[in-house]
C-alpha positions in Angstrom: -41.7 49.4 42.5 -40.5 46.7 40.1 -39.8 47.6 36.5 -41.8 45.5 34.0 -38.9 43.9 32.1 -37.6 41.0 34.1 -34.0 41.5 33.2 -34.1 45.1 34.6 -36.0 44.2 37.8 -35.0 46.6 40.6 -36.6 46.5 44.1 -37.4 49.8 45.7 -39.1 50.7 49.0 -42.2 52.4 50.2 -41.6 55.8 51.8 -40.6 55.1 55.5 -42.4 57.0 58.3 -40.5 60.1 59.6 -39.8 58.5 63.0 -37.8 55.8 61.2 -35.8 58.3 59.2 -35.0 60.4 62.3 -34.3 57.4 64.4 -35.2 58.8 67.9 -35.8 55.9 70.3 -38.9 57.4 72.0 -40.5 57.4 68.5 -39.2 54.0 67.5 -40.6 52.2 70.5 -44.0 51.9 68.8 -42.4 49.4 66.5 -42.1 46.8 69.3 -44.6 44.1 68.4 -43.5 40.7 67.0 -40.7 40.7 69.6 -43.3 40.8 72.4 -44.7 37.4 71.2 -41.2 36.0 70.9 -40.2 37.3 74.3 -43.3 35.9 76.0 -42.8 32.5 74.3 -39.3 32.2 75.8 -39.9 34.0 79.2 -42.2 31.2 80.2 -39.4 28.6 80.2 -35.9 29.9 79.8 -36.2 32.8 82.2 -38.8 31.7 84.8 -37.3 28.3 85.3 -33.8 27.9 83.9 -32.5 31.3 85.1 -33.6 30.7 88.7 -32.3 27.1 88.5 -28.9 28.4 87.3 -28.6 30.8 90.2 -29.7 28.1 92.7 -27.2 25.6 91.4 -24.2 27.7 90.7 -24.8 31.1 92.3 -23.6 34.2 90.4 -20.8 32.3 88.5 -23.0 31.1 85.6 -24.6 34.5 84.8 -22.4 34.9 81.8 -24.1 32.0 80.1 -27.4 33.7 80.0 -26.0 37.1 79.1 -23.8 35.8 76.2 -26.6 33.6 75.0 -29.1 36.4 74.8 -26.6 38.7 73.0 -25.7 36.0 70.5 -29.3 35.1 69.8 -30.2 38.8 69.6 -27.6 39.3 66.8 -28.9 36.1 65.2 -32.5 37.2 65.0 -31.7 40.8 64.1 -29.7 39.9 61.0 -32.5 37.6 59.8 -35.2 40.3 60.5 -33.1 42.9 58.8 -32.7 40.6 55.7 -36.5 40.0 55.3 -37.2 43.7 55.8 -34.7 44.6 53.0 -35.5 41.9 50.5 -39.1 40.7 51.2 -38.0 37.1 51.5 -37.3 35.0 54.5 -33.7 33.8 54.8 -35.0 30.2 54.6 -36.2 30.9 51.1 -32.7 32.0 50.0 -31.1 29.1 51.8 -33.2 26.7 49.7 -31.4 27.8 46.6 -27.9 29.0 47.3 -26.2 26.1 49.0 -24.6 23.3 47.0 -26.5 20.0 47.0 -30.2 19.0 46.6 -32.6 21.8 46.3 -33.9 23.0 49.7 -31.9 20.6 51.9 -30.8 23.3 54.3 -34.1 24.9 55.3 -35.7 21.4 55.3 -33.0 20.2 57.7 -33.7 23.2 60.0 -37.4 22.8 59.6 -37.5 19.1 60.4 -35.2 19.6 63.5 -37.4 22.5 64.6 -40.7 20.6 64.0 -39.4 17.7 66.0 -38.9 20.0 68.9 -42.4 21.5 68.9 -44.2 18.9 71.0 -41.3 18.7 73.5 -41.6 22.4 74.3 -45.4 22.4 74.5 -45.3 19.1 76.5 -42.5 20.3 78.8 -44.3 23.6 79.5 -47.6 21.9 80.0 -46.0 19.5 82.5 -44.2 22.4 84.3 -47.4 24.4 84.7 -49.4 21.2 85.5 -47.1 20.5 88.4 -47.5 24.1 89.5 -51.3 23.7 89.5 -51.2 20.4 91.4 -49.0 21.9 94.1 -51.3 24.9 94.6 -54.7 23.4 94.1 -54.2 19.8 95.3 -56.8 18.6 92.8 -56.4 16.4 89.7 -53.1 15.1 88.6 -50.1 16.7 86.7 -50.9 14.9 83.4 -54.6 15.9 83.5 -53.8 19.5 84.4 -51.1 19.6 81.6 -53.6 18.2 79.1 -56.3 20.8 80.0 -53.8 23.6 79.7 -52.4 22.4 76.3 -55.9 22.1 74.8 -57.1 25.3 76.5 -54.3 27.2 74.8 -55.1 25.5 71.6 -58.8 26.6 71.7 -57.8 30.2 72.6 -55.4 30.2 69.7 -57.8 29.1 67.0 -60.4 31.6 68.2 -58.0 34.5 68.5 -56.0 36.7 66.2 -52.4 37.9 65.7 -53.2 41.5 66.9 -54.9 40.3 70.0 -52.1 37.9 70.8 -49.5 40.7 70.4 -51.3 42.9 72.9 -51.8 40.1 75.4 -48.2 39.1 75.3 -46.9 42.7 75.6 -48.9 43.1 78.8 -47.6 39.8 80.2 -44.0 40.6 79.5 -44.2 44.1 81.0 -45.9 42.9 84.2 -43.4 40.1 84.7 -40.4 42.3 84.2 -41.6 45.0 86.6 -42.4 42.4 89.3 -39.0 40.6 89.2 -36.9 43.8 89.0 -38.6 45.0 92.1 -37.7 41.7 93.8 -34.0 42.2 92.8 -33.9 45.6 94.4 -35.4 44.2 97.5 -32.8 41.4 98.0 -29.8 43.7 97.6 -27.5 41.4 95.8 -23.7 41.6 95.7 -23.4 43.7 92.5 -19.7 43.2 92.2 -20.2 39.4 92.0 -23.1 40.0 89.6 -20.7 42.0 87.3 -18.0 39.3 87.6 -20.4 36.5 86.9 -21.7 38.4 83.8 -18.4 39.1 82.1 -16.0 36.4 83.1 -16.9 32.9 81.6 -16.2 30.1 84.1 -17.3 26.5 84.1 -18.1 25.6 87.7 -18.7 22.2 89.3 -21.5 20.9 91.5 -21.1 21.5 95.2 -21.3 18.4 97.5 -24.8 19.3 98.8 -26.2 19.1 95.3 -24.9 15.6 94.9 -26.5 14.6 98.2 -29.8 16.4 98.0 -30.4 16.5 94.2 -28.9 13.4 92.5 -31.0 14.0 89.4 -29.2 17.4 88.9 -25.8 16.0 89.7 -26.3 13.2 87.3 -26.4 15.7 84.4 -22.9 16.6 83.0 -22.1 20.3 83.9 -21.7 21.1 80.3 -25.1 19.8 79.4 -26.6 21.8 82.2 -24.9 25.0 81.1 -25.7 24.5 77.4 -29.3 23.8 78.2 -29.4 27.2 80.0 -28.0 28.8 76.9 -30.5 27.0 74.7 -33.5 27.9 76.8 -32.7 31.6 77.1 -34.4 33.6 74.4 -35.7 30.4 72.6 -34.2 28.7 69.6 -34.5 28.3 65.8 -37.9 26.8 66.3 -39.0 30.2 67.6 -36.8 32.4 65.5 -37.8 31.1 62.1 -41.4 32.0 63.1 -40.4 35.3 64.7 -38.8 36.5 61.4 -41.9 35.3 59.5 -44.2 37.3 61.7 -42.7 40.5 60.4 -44.9 39.9 57.3 -47.8 41.0 59.5 -46.1 44.4 60.0 -45.3 45.3 56.3 -42.0 46.9 57.0 -39.7 47.7 54.1 -40.0 45.4 51.1 -42.7 43.5 53.0 -45.0 46.4 52.5 -45.0 46.2 48.7 -48.3 45.2 47.1 -46.4 43.1 44.5 -44.6 41.1 47.2 -45.7 37.8 45.7 -44.2 38.7 42.4 -41.0 39.8 44.0 -40.8 36.4 45.8 -41.4 34.4 42.7 -38.7 36.4 40.9 -36.2 36.0 43.6 -36.8 32.2 43.7 -35.6 32.1 40.0 -32.4 34.1 40.5 -29.5 32.7 38.6 -26.5 31.2 40.6 -24.3 34.0 41.7 -26.9 36.7 41.1 -27.5 39.2 44.0 -30.8 40.4 45.2 -31.7 43.2 42.9 -32.1 46.0 45.4 -31.9 49.5 44.1 -28.4 51.1 44.7 -29.7 54.6 44.2 -28.6 56.5 47.4 -32.1 57.6 48.2 -33.4 54.1 48.0 -30.6 52.8 50.1 -31.4 55.4 52.7 -35.1 54.4 52.7 -34.2 50.7 52.9 -31.9 51.2 55.8 -34.4 53.4 57.6 -36.9 50.5 57.5 -34.4 48.3 59.2 -34.6 50.5 62.3 -38.0 49.1 62.9 -36.6 45.5 62.9 -33.7 46.7 65.1 -36.0 48.4 67.6 -38.3 45.4 67.9 -35.2 43.1 68.4 -33.4 45.4 70.9 -36.5 45.9 73.1 -37.4 42.2 73.0 -33.9 41.0 74.0 -33.4 43.9 76.4 -36.4 42.7 78.3 -35.2 39.1 78.2 -31.8 40.1 79.6 -33.4 42.1 82.5 -35.8 39.3 83.3 -33.0 36.7 83.1 -30.8 38.7 85.5 -33.7 39.2 87.8 -34.5 35.5 88.2 -30.8 34.5 88.1 -29.8 36.9 90.9 -32.8 36.0 93.0 -31.9 32.3 92.6 -28.3 33.0 93.7 -29.3 35.2 96.6 -32.3 33.4 98.0 -32.3 29.8 96.8 -28.6 28.9 96.7 -27.8 29.7 100.3 -30.9 27.7 101.4 -29.8 24.8 99.1 -33.1 24.8 97.2 -33.1 23.9 93.5 -36.1 23.9 91.0 -35.7 20.3 89.9 -37.6 17.1 88.9 -41.3 17.9 89.2 -41.0 20.8 91.6 -39.9 23.5 89.2 -41.8 26.7 90.1 -42.5 26.4 93.8 -39.3 28.0 95.3 -39.4 31.1 93.0 -42.3 32.4 95.0 -39.7 33.4 97.6 -38.5 36.1 95.1 -41.6 38.3 95.7 -42.2 37.3 99.3 -39.0 39.2 100.3 -41.0 42.4 99.4 -44.3 41.4 101.1 -46.0 38.1 101.8 -49.1 39.2 100.0 -47.1 39.2 96.8 -47.2 35.4 96.9 -50.5 35.7 95.0 -49.1 38.1 92.5 -46.4 35.5 91.8 -49.0 32.7 91.3 -50.9 34.9 88.8 -47.8 36.1 87.0 -46.2 32.7 86.6 -49.5 31.2 85.4 -49.9 34.0 82.8 -46.3 33.7 81.7 -46.3 30.0 81.1 -49.8 29.8 79.7 -49.0 32.8 77.5 -46.0 30.8 76.3 -48.1 27.8 75.6 -50.6 30.0 73.7 -47.9 31.9 71.8 -46.0 28.9 70.4 -49.0 28.0 68.2 -48.7 31.1 66.0 -44.8 31.1 66.2 -44.6 27.4 65.2 -47.1 27.9 62.4 -44.8 30.5 60.8 -41.8 28.3 61.4 -43.3 25.5 59.5 -44.4 27.7 56.7 -41.1 29.5 56.2 -39.0 26.3 56.2 -41.2 24.2 53.9 -42.8 26.8 51.5 -39.5 27.6 49.6 -39.3 23.9 48.6 -43.0 22.8 48.5 -45.1 24.9 46.2 -48.3 23.5 47.7 -47.5 24.9 51.1 -46.5 28.2 49.5 -49.9 28.5 47.9 -51.7 27.2 51.0 -50.4 30.2 53.0 -49.9 30.7 56.8 -53.5 31.0 57.7 -54.5 27.6 56.4 -51.6 25.9 58.1 -52.6 27.1 61.6 -55.1 24.4 62.4 -53.0 21.3 61.3 -49.8 22.7 63.0 -51.7 23.6 66.1 -53.2 20.1 66.2 -49.7 18.5 65.8 -48.3 20.6 68.6 -51.2 19.9 70.9 -51.4 16.2 70.2 -47.6 15.7 70.3 -47.4 17.8 73.5 -50.1 15.7 75.1 -48.3 12.5 74.3 -45.1 13.9 75.7 -46.9 14.7 79.0 -48.3 11.2 79.4 -44.9 9.5 78.9 -44.3 10.4 82.5 -41.0 12.1 81.9 -40.2 15.2 84.0 -40.3 18.6 82.2 -36.5 19.0 82.2 -36.0 15.6 80.5 -38.6 16.5 77.9 -37.1 20.0 77.1 -33.4 19.2 77.2 -33.0 17.6 73.8 -34.9 20.4 72.1 -32.9 23.0 74.0 -29.5 21.5 73.0 -30.4 21.0 69.3 -32.8 23.7 68.5 -31.7 26.3 71.0 -28.0 26.1 70.5 -26.6 23.9 67.7 -28.9 25.0 64.9 -28.6 28.6 66.1 -24.9 28.5 65.5 -25.5 27.1 62.0 -28.0 29.8 61.4 -25.5 32.6 62.3 -22.9 31.3 59.9 -25.4 30.8 57.1 -26.7 34.4 57.7 -23.3 35.9 57.4 -22.6 34.0 54.2 -26.0 35.1 52.8 -25.5 38.8 53.7 -22.1 38.9 51.9 -23.2 36.9 48.9 -26.7 38.1 48.2 -26.9 41.8 49.2 -25.4 44.7 47.4 -22.5 46.2 49.3 -24.5 49.3 50.3 -27.0 47.1 52.2 -24.5 44.7 53.9 -24.0 44.4 57.6 -21.3 46.7 59.1 -18.0 45.2 60.2 -18.7 45.0 63.9 -22.1 43.3 63.4 -20.5 40.9 60.9 -17.7 39.9 63.4 -20.2 39.4 66.2 -22.4 37.3 63.9 -19.5 35.0 63.0 -18.3 34.7 66.6 -21.9 33.8 67.7 -22.1 31.2 65.0 -18.8 29.5 66.0 -19.5 29.6 69.8 -23.1 28.3 69.5 -22.1 25.6 67.1 -19.2 24.4 69.3 -21.3 24.5 72.5 -24.2 22.7 70.8 -22.0 19.9 69.4 -20.3 19.3 72.7 -23.6 19.4 74.6 -25.3 17.0 72.3 -22.4 14.6 72.4 -22.3 14.7 76.2 -26.1 14.3 76.4 -26.0 11.1 74.3 -22.9 10.0 76.3 -20.7 9.9 73.2 -18.1 11.9 75.0 
């Protein structure tokens, strides 16, 4: 509860369920929910396409990129989800007030960069799936298919609900992971090379056959190609801001308080240097930290599935496509991956077609809710009108922006990789590094010591921030041919 006198305000927590207090994983798995939407949003692009492309281009050597990227992004999102669970406010709200300079410049910067990326991802995914449909139906054209899919996902979104989406996306993720892991077992990869590629960072070069057969791939600087992989795996800040915001639907920790709006208004008016007034009573600390197990479980399961899925597509790309000199590239991005399931049985070709369609269409469907939360969480701390409007009333205008912008991107004629690359470099890597460093600073400055991250997590968060920021800067500079 919150004490009546403003100067004595102390935030306490609802009583956590016993499974959170005991912390047994078999009981905690029920808290996997928002992460299913986040995982399905990213599985449709980073894992299905970029993971298999990485294996096809570089073999096992580049596996570390995807593993490290997933770990760093998992740490990034966990710390944000932990913060909103403990305080009831999104990190974006705090970042609007604690950094020197004009009010709200930091979340607005991340928000604007993220919003700029929205149409690129929807358009890129629409183009990718549109090409897939053309290659397998031989009717209509890629732009027409992409437009139908974009607006089909739009209509499904505005007539659906969060709960329905969560269930659909959980099913899609589970089906895809099971299918691709079965394929990995069937191809019998060199597990020693898988291990070496996972833990030893190396920057490879393009082999001669790539230059000869795939000039569009060879024309991309190796660093841009690698950083694009890292940006695509697990999504980017345009996904994560919304992912953290979706925890409001679950009511974990401080988010479950009936007076949450009052808490939020009070926290907005904190004086400079004043910490979040969380109760430091040992029992309240125990309750608050118990609630963070829900956020941790959702995060660990989500990124665990992403890592398994990534390894599956990456390994199959290295074992099957690389020796045959086949690369998902240009407008032929999803055709060769069918070979992953054909190694088990030819009839599984049809399972692949269904699974890939569901994965990518599920991604196109899921971004609408995720991007609505991203917009709300970045602009509401600064613009009171958006704060009063609420998430629900933002859904239609944001969905229209994504659908219209995505359609325009499709009809430019650019191939999906070209459409997605800038969004991946900026929103998937560079702003992710900035986020990590800002999250570390916020944890140390705003939370009482009893609630702060432990030493190991703090170190990993800082390392993630430095690595992602550095890789993002270099990737962007190379992409724009500055270096």
